[in-house]
C-alpha positions as CSV (number, residue, x, y, z in Angstrom):
1,M,82.9,-7.9,-48.4
2,N,81.7,-9.3,-45.2
3,E,78.3,-10.9,-45.1
4,G,77.4,-9.5,-41.7
5,I,77.9,-6.2,-40.0
6,N,79.4,-7.9,-37.0
7,L,83.0,-6.9,-36.6
8,L,83.8,-10.0,-34.7
9,E,84.2,-13.3,-36.5
10,P,81.2,-15.5,-35.8
11,N,82.0,-18.6,-34.0
12,K,80.6,-21.6,-35.8
13,K,80.0,-23.4,-32.5
14,N,78.0,-20.6,-30.9
15,T,76.0,-19.9,-34.0
16,S,74.4,-23.4,-34.2
17,T,73.3,-23.4,-30.6
18,F,71.9,-19.9,-31.0
19,L,70.0,-20.9,-34.1
20,R,68.6,-23.9,-32.3
21,R,67.4,-21.7,-29.4
22,I,65.7,-19.3,-31.8
23,D,64.0,-22.3,-33.6
24,K,62.8,-23.6,-30.2
25,T,61.5,-20.2,-29.2
26,R,59.7,-19.9,-32.6
27,V,58.1,-23.3,-32.1
28,L,57.1,-22.4,-28.6
29,M,55.6,-19.0,-29.7
30,V,53.7,-20.6,-32.5
31,G,52.4,-23.3,-30.1
32,L,51.3,-20.7,-27.5
33,L,49.6,-18.7,-30.3
34,F,47.8,-21.8,-31.4
35,I,46.7,-22.6,-27.8
36,V,45.4,-19.0,-27.3
37,S,43.5,-19.1,-30.6
38,V,41.9,-22.5,-29.6
39,F,40.9,-21.1,-26.2
40,S,39.4,-18.0,-27.9
41,V,37.3,-20.1,-30.2
42,I,36.2,-22.3,-27.3
43,L,35.2,-19.2,-25.3
44,I,33.3,-17.7,-28.3
45,I,31.4,-21.0,-28.7
46,L,30.6,-21.1,-25.0
47,V,29.3,-17.6,-25.0
48,A,27.2,-18.3,-28.1
49,I,25.6,-21.4,-26.6
50,S,25.3,-20.2,-23.0
51,P,21.9,-18.8,-21.7
52,L,23.5,-15.5,-20.9
53,P,22.2,-13.5,-23.9
54,A,18.7,-15.0,-23.2
55,L,19.0,-14.0,-19.6
56,Q,20.0,-10.5,-20.5
57,N,17.1,-10.2,-22.9
58,Q,14.7,-11.5,-20.1
59,E,16.2,-9.0,-17.7
60,E,15.6,-6.1,-20.1
61,S,12.0,-7.2,-20.7
62,L,11.4,-7.5,-16.9
63,K,12.8,-4.0,-16.4
64,Q,10.4,-2.7,-19.1
65,T,7.5,-4.5,-17.5
66,L,8.3,-3.1,-14.0
67,F,8.7,0.4,-15.5
68,Q,5.3,0.2,-17.1
69,S,3.6,-1.1,-14.0
70,K,5.2,1.5,-11.7
71,T,2.0,3.6,-11.9
72,D,-0.1,0.6,-10.9
73,I,2.1,0.0,-7.9
74,V,1.9,3.6,-6.8
75,K,-1.9,3.5,-7.1
76,F,-2.0,0.3,-5.1
77,E,0.1,1.8,-2.4
78,L,-2.1,4.9,-2.3
79,V,-5.2,2.7,-2.0
80,N,-3.5,0.7,0.8
81,E,-2.6,3.9,2.7
82,R,-6.2,5.2,2.4
83,L,-7.6,1.9,3.5
84,D,-5.4,1.9,6.6
85,A,-6.5,5.5,7.4
86,I,-10.2,4.5,7.0
87,T,-9.7,1.4,9.2
88,S,-8.0,3.5,11.8
89,A,-10.8,6.1,11.7
90,L,-13.5,3.4,12.0
91,A,-11.7,1.8,14.9
92,K,-11.6,5.1,16.8
93,R,-15.2,6.1,15.8
94,Q,-18.0,5.6,18.3
95,V,-20.9,3.6,17.0
96,F,-24.3,5.3,17.7
97,D,-26.4,2.7,15.9
98,E,-27.8,1.4,19.2
99,V,-28.6,4.9,20.4
100,L,-30.5,5.7,17.2
101,A,-32.3,2.4,17.2
102,L,-33.5,3.0,20.8
103,L,-34.7,6.5,20.0
104,Q,-36.5,5.2,16.9
105,S,-38.1,2.4,18.8
106,K,-39.9,4.9,21.2
107,I,-41.2,7.3,18.5
108,A,-44.9,6.9,17.6
109,N,-46.0,6.7,14.0
110,D,-47.3,10.3,14.0
111,S,-44.0,11.7,15.4
112,K,-40.8,12.5,13.7
113,I,-37.2,13.5,14.7
114,T,-36.5,17.0,13.5
115,S,-33.0,17.4,14.9
116,I,-30.4,15.3,16.6
117,K,-27.0,16.0,18.0
118,I,-24.8,13.2,19.3
119,D,-21.4,13.6,21.0
120,K,-19.3,11.4,23.3
121,T,-21.3,12.0,26.4
122,S,-24.8,13.1,25.4
123,V,-27.6,13.1,22.8
124,V,-29.8,16.1,22.2
125,V,-32.9,15.2,20.2
126,T,-35.9,17.2,19.1
127,V,-39.1,15.3,18.3
128,E,-42.2,16.8,16.7
129,S,-45.7,15.4,16.8
130,P,-49.3,16.7,16.4
131,S,-50.2,14.9,19.6
132,L,-49.0,15.5,23.2
133,Q,-49.8,11.9,23.9
134,S,-47.3,10.7,21.4
135,L,-44.6,13.0,22.9
136,N,-45.6,11.7,26.4
137,A,-45.2,8.1,25.3
138,F,-41.8,9.0,23.8
139,L,-40.6,10.6,27.1
140,N,-42.0,7.7,29.1
141,G,-40.0,5.3,26.9
142,L,-36.8,7.3,27.5
143,I,-37.4,7.3,31.2
144,G,-37.8,3.5,31.1
145,F,-34.4,3.2,29.4
146,V,-32.9,5.3,32.2
147,Q,-34.5,3.2,34.9
148,E,-33.3,0.0,33.1
149,K,-29.8,1.6,32.9
150,K,-29.9,0.8,29.1
151,T,-27.6,3.2,27.3
152,F,-28.8,6.4,29.0
153,S,-28.1,7.5,32.6
154,N,-30.2,10.7,32.7
155,V,-33.0,12.3,30.7
156,T,-33.6,16.1,30.8
157,M,-36.4,17.8,28.9
158,T,-34.9,21.1,27.9
159,D,-37.7,22.6,25.7
160,L,-41.3,22.2,24.8
161,I,-42.6,24.2,21.8
162,T,-46.1,24.7,20.5
163,N,-46.5,25.5,16.8
164,Q,-50.1,26.8,16.4
165,A,-49.7,27.4,12.7
166,D,-49.7,23.7,11.9
167,N,-51.0,22.6,15.2
168,S,-48.0,20.5,16.3
169,Y,-45.8,20.2,19.4
170,A,-42.0,19.7,19.7
171,V,-40.0,18.5,22.6
172,T,-36.2,18.8,23.0
173,V,-34.6,16.2,25.3
174,N,-31.0,15.9,26.5
175,L,-29.9,12.3,27.2
176,H,-26.7,11.5,29.0
177,L,-25.0,8.4,27.8
178,L,-23.6,5.7,30.1
């Protein structure tokens, strides 16, 4: 029986070159396999000693920290927004401290302010006192402010009330602001 299943007679000359080529291909394949395995081992070592895993862990911890402080950031933004609104309101608001200080400076010790209404153009104030002289001094002081052109441009007495039950007097004055 024939040793092979080839029906053609093998040529001794072609067989030896064919076997050499197969041997060279095997050596080349084993060499390439060795090179690939060496590169794989080097890559694994580089990944193991590289800072990449530590950086990934640090990134995860920072994400957790940011997630936990998210409510604090929202609260901070809310406070900033409210602070800006208050600052804006204070900038637009008229300051009546000077007006109140001037009124307070002309009130006698026995007199008291019972009502006050302030808007952009005028001040309506009611002062009560047991003495007409105290009310007269208050009105004269306001007239002095108008003559000096100090805060007020016009003074108008709108009402004078006598309360006989507690023996006191009240005067209501309308002051026009400059």
